[in-house]
C-alpha positions in Angstrom: 14.8 180.0 98.6 12.3 178.4 100.9 12.4 174.6 101.1 9.0 173.1 100.5 7.4 171.0 103.2 7.0 167.4 102.1 3.8 165.8 103.5 2.4 162.3 103.2 -1.4 162.3 102.8 -3.5 159.3 103.2 -7.3 159.1 103.2 -9.4 156.3 104.7 -12.4 156.3 102.3 -14.8 154.4 104.6 -14.1 156.4 107.8 -17.2 157.9 109.4 -19.7 156.1 107.2 -21.3 154.5 110.2 -22.2 157.7 112.0 -25.5 158.8 110.4 -26.7 155.3 110.2 -26.1 154.7 113.9 -23.3 152.1 113.7 -20.7 154.2 115.6 -17.9 153.0 113.4 -17.0 151.0 110.3 -14.5 148.5 111.6 -15.0 144.8 110.5 -18.5 143.7 109.6 -20.0 147.2 110.3 -18.8 148.5 106.9 -21.1 146.1 104.9 -23.9 146.9 107.3 -23.4 150.6 106.8 -23.6 150.2 103.1 -26.8 148.1 103.5 -28.3 151.0 105.5 -27.5 153.5 102.8 -24.4 155.1 104.3 -22.5 157.4 102.0 -18.8 158.3 102.1 -17.8 161.0 104.5 -14.0 161.3 104.4 -13.6 162.5 100.8 -15.9 165.5 101.5 -14.0 166.3 104.7 -10.7 166.2 102.9 -12.1 168.4 100.1 -12.9 171.1 102.8 -9.4 170.8 104.2 -7.5 171.1 101.0 -9.8 173.8 99.5 -8.8 176.0 102.5 -5.2 175.1 102.1 -5.2 175.9 98.4 -6.6 179.4 99.1 -4.0 180.1 101.7 -0.6 181.8 101.2 1.3 178.6 101.7 -0.2 176.4 99.0 2.9 176.6 96.9 5.2 175.8 99.9 4.0 172.1 100.2 4.6 169.0 98.2 2.6 165.8 98.8 3.3 162.1 98.6 0.0 160.2 98.4 -1.8 157.0 97.4 -3.7 156.3 94.2 -7.5 156.5 94.5 -9.5 156.1 96.6 -6.9 156.9 99.3 -5.7 160.5 98.5 -4.8 161.4 94.9 -8.2 162.5 93.8 -8.5 165.4 96.2 -5.0 166.7 95.6 -5.5 166.5 91.9 -8.8 168.3 92.1 -7.2 171.3 93.9 -4.1 171.4 91.8 -1.4 170.6 94.3 2.0 169.2 93.4 2.1 165.6 94.4 3.5 162.2 93.6 1.7 158.9 93.9 3.9 156.4 95.8 1.4 153.7 96.8 -1.5 151.9 95.1 -4.1 150.0 97.1 -4.2 146.2 96.7 -8.0 146.3 95.8 -10.9 148.7 95.6 -12.0 147.7 99.1 -9.2 149.3 101.1 -8.1 148.0 104.5 -6.1 149.1 107.5 -3.2 147.2 105.9 -3.3 149.7 103.0 -3.1 152.6 105.4 -0.1 151.2 107.3 1.7 150.2 104.1 1.1 153.6 102.6 2.5 155.3 105.7 5.6 153.1 105.6 6.3 154.3 102.1 5.9 157.9 103.3 8.5 157.3 106.0 10.9 155.8 103.4 10.5 158.9 101.3 11.5 161.0 104.4 8.3 163.1 104.7 8.3 166.0 107.2 4.7 165.3 108.3 1.8 162.8 107.8 -1.7 164.2 107.2 -4.4 161.6 107.4 -8.2 161.8 107.0 -10.1 159.4 109.1 -11.0 158.6 112.7 -9.4 157.0 115.8 -8.8 153.7 114.0 -7.0 155.5 111.2 -4.9 157.4 113.8 -3.9 154.2 115.4 -2.9 152.7 112.1 -0.8 155.7 111.2 1.1 155.9 114.5 1.6 152.2 114.6 4.0 152.7 111.8 5.7 156.1 112.5 5.4 156.3 116.3 6.7 159.6 117.4 9.4 159.9 114.7 7.3 162.0 112.3 4.6 164.6 113.2 1.1 163.5 112.3 -2.2 165.4 112.2 -5.7 164.2 111.3 -8.5 165.7 109.3 -11.5 164.7 111.4 -13.7 162.2 109.5 -14.5 159.4 111.9 -17.5 158.9 114.1 -16.0 159.3 117.6 -12.5 160.9 117.5 -11.5 160.7 121.1 -7.8 161.1 120.3 -6.1 164.5 120.6 -4.4 164.3 117.1 -7.2 165.8 115.1 -7.9 169.3 113.8 -11.0 170.9 115.3 -12.3 171.6 111.8 -11.0 170.4 108.4 -10.4 174.0 107.3 -7.8 174.3 110.1 -5.3 172.3 108.2 -3.8 175.4 106.5 -3.0 177.2 109.9 -1.4 174.1 111.4 0.9 173.6 108.3 1.7 177.3 108.3 2.6 177.2 112.0 4.9 174.2 111.4 6.5 175.8 108.4 7.4 178.8 110.5 8.4 177.2 113.8 8.9 173.4 113.2 7.6 172.9 116.7 5.6 169.8 118.0 3.7 168.8 121.1 2.4 165.5 122.4 -0.9 164.2 121.1 -2.7 161.1 122.6 -3.9 158.4 120.3 -6.7 156.4 121.9 -7.5 152.8 121.2 -11.3 152.5 121.2 -12.9 149.0 121.1 -15.6 149.5 118.4 -17.5 146.3 119.2 -18.0 147.3 122.8 -18.7 150.9 121.8 -21.5 149.7 119.5 -22.8 147.7 122.4 -23.1 150.8 124.5 -19.9 150.5 126.5 -17.1 153.0 126.1 -13.8 151.2 126.3 -11.0 153.6 125.4 -7.4 153.4 126.6 -4.3 155.4 125.6 -2.5 153.6 122.7 0.4 155.9 122.0 1.7 159.4 122.5 2.3 160.8 119.0 3.9 164.0 117.9 1.6 166.6 116.4 2.5 169.9 114.8 2.1 173.2 116.7 -1.1 175.1 116.6 -4.1 175.9 118.7 -6.7 174.4 116.4 -6.2 170.8 117.5 -8.9 169.2 119.6 -8.2 167.8 123.1 -8.7 164.2 124.1 -12.1 163.4 125.5 -12.4 163.9 129.3 -14.9 162.4 131.7 -16.4 164.3 134.6 -18.3 162.9 137.6 -20.5 164.0 140.5 -22.7 166.5 138.8 -26.4 167.2 139.3 -27.7 165.2 136.3 -31.1 164.4 137.9 -31.6 168.1 138.6 -30.9 168.9 134.9 -33.4 166.2 133.8 -36.1 167.4 136.2 -35.6 171.1 135.1 -35.8 170.3 131.4 -39.0 168.3 131.7 -40.6 170.9 133.9 -39.6 173.8 131.6 -40.2 172.2 128.2 -43.0 169.8 129.0 -43.9 166.5 127.4 -46.0 167.6 124.4 -43.0 167.5 122.0 -40.6 164.7 121.1 -37.2 164.7 122.7 -34.2 163.7 120.6 -31.6 162.7 123.2 -28.0 162.5 122.3 -25.3 160.1 123.8 -23.5 160.5 127.1 -23.9 160.2 130.9 -25.7 163.5 131.3 -28.3 162.5 128.7 -28.7 159.1 130.2 -30.2 160.7 133.4 -32.7 162.7 131.2 -33.6 159.5 129.3 -34.3 157.7 132.5 -36.3 160.6 133.9 -38.5 160.5 130.7 -39.1 156.8 131.3 -36.6 155.1 129.0 -35.6 151.8 130.5 -32.0 150.8 129.8 -31.3 153.9 127.7 -28.7 153.9 125.0 -25.5 155.3 126.6 -23.6 155.9 123.3 -26.5 156.4 120.9 -29.5 158.6 120.2 -32.9 157.8 121.8 -36.1 159.6 121.0 -39.1 160.0 123.4 -42.5 161.2 122.5 -45.1 160.8 125.2 -45.1 157.1 126.2 -43.4 156.1 123.0 -39.6 155.4 122.9 -37.3 154.7 120.0 -33.8 153.5 121.0 -30.5 153.9 119.2 -31.9 155.7 116.2 -30.1 156.6 113.0 -30.7 159.7 110.9 -33.3 158.2 108.7 -35.3 156.9 111.7 -35.2 160.3 113.4 -36.4 162.1 110.3 -39.3 159.6 110.0 -40.3 160.1 113.7 -40.2 163.9 113.2 -42.7 163.5 110.3 -45.2 162.2 112.8 -44.7 164.6 115.8 -46.0 168.1 116.2 -42.7 169.5 117.6 -39.4 168.4 118.9 -36.4 169.3 121.0 -32.8 168.2 120.5 -30.9 167.7 123.8 -27.2 167.3 123.6 -24.1 167.6 125.9 -20.6 168.7 124.8 -17.9 166.1 124.6 -15.8 166.6 127.7 -12.8 168.9 127.1 -13.4 169.0 123.3 -16.5 171.1 123.4 -18.3 169.6 120.4 -22.1 169.5 120.6 -22.6 168.2 117.1 -20.3 166.2 114.7 -18.5 164.0 117.2 -20.2 160.7 118.2 -23.8 162.0 117.4 -23.8 162.3 113.6 -27.3 160.7 113.6 -28.4 164.2 114.7 -27.4 165.5 111.3 -27.8 169.0 109.7 -31.1 167.7 108.1 -32.4 166.8 111.6 -31.3 170.1 113.1 -32.9 172.1 110.4 -36.2 170.2 110.7 -36.3 170.7 114.4 -35.1 174.3 114.4 -32.0 175.7 116.0 -34.2 177.5 118.6 -35.2 174.0 119.9 -31.6 172.8 120.5 -31.0 172.4 124.3 -27.4 172.1 125.5 -26.8 170.5 128.9 -23.7 169.8 131.0 -22.8 169.1 134.6 -21.3 172.0 136.5 -17.8 170.6 136.4 -17.9 169.8 132.7 -19.3 173.2 131.8 -16.7 175.0 133.8 -14.0 173.0 132.0 -15.4 173.7 128.5 -14.4 177.2 127.5 -15.8 177.0 124.1 -18.4 175.0 122.2 -18.0 173.7 118.6 -20.3 172.5 115.8 -19.2 170.4 112.9 -22.2 169.0 111.1 -20.6 169.2 107.6 -23.1 171.9 106.6 -21.0 175.1 106.8 -23.9 177.4 106.6 -25.7 175.8 109.5 -22.5 175.6 111.5 -21.9 179.3 111.1 -25.5 180.0 112.4 -24.5 178.5 115.7 -21.6 181.0 116.2 -22.1 183.4 119.1 -23.2 182.2 122.6 -25.3 179.3 123.9 -27.0 178.8 127.2 -25.9 175.6 128.8 -28.2 174.1 131.5 -26.0 172.9 134.4 -28.6 172.0 137.1 -32.1 172.7 138.3 -32.7 176.3 137.3 -29.0 176.9 136.7 -27.1 177.7 133.5 -24.0 179.3 132.2 -23.3 180.9 128.8 -20.5 179.5 126.7 -19.2 180.9 123.3 -19.6 178.9 120.2 -16.5 179.0 117.9 
């Protein structure tokens, strides 16, 4: 008789809500501002994808879950018919980091084999602040940034990670990053290692973000403008590579960690999804220019949720331009897309040309 794996599952219901509305997180005051801007929950849908895939796998009857009452986990487990027990109830409808930490403490008291959480870097920090490296943890990606290396690449990868752990009970180190959201919203990336957690085995866990220096960013910018012209709008994602292109197009003090739009001599800074769609309604054509997150390889779905599936469909996949410095490109063996629209994500599969300098490019597969 095979012993079932006991897993604690906790969901942060507000994780990721700031992404499409351009807030880069939901810590502190940003949650109310996200609601004011019309943000909708992201984490429940991400969890649904993960557990739908797990339910259709061959190991769905080999797991038992401890979880929290709604809105922190029970609903998705009940919907997919898993065996579970509710062992924690949030103190109020508006859940906090304290609820996450207290729920995980209860999981540890019940002796779970693993903790699965659905959230972002902040949720990862809350989880590991309780269990340290005593219990393996793995995250269903639902935040805005997710620089830590404790997350699945895609929600659907949960089944393969649990299956691997059932077979081998092996773990490796995963870095949890402490990201200052206030400084991040202000355009400054302040991220430092917080803790080295234990994550279950598997090759579907994303790496921590890496930073590369010394590439020909100005050459990339010059080549793009020369090749694609100035008659269309440019939707320019976050990052150092894109900063050079923004400056070349005449954006003063460009948004380092947000999305800027340029059309002729008009500039819109730090745009959210709604603003981008409004701009597109008044421009004849547009290009989306993005750069993969260093080492992780994501071109959509990590830190640039403002460039949503709706935006991509409106612009057209053929007008997506991927850029990266030579060193970043050489250290990015595969690109990934995680817009939340599975049909659109699948259309990106294959190969993409990545511009690496003036007149230079390489081709990278999209997984």
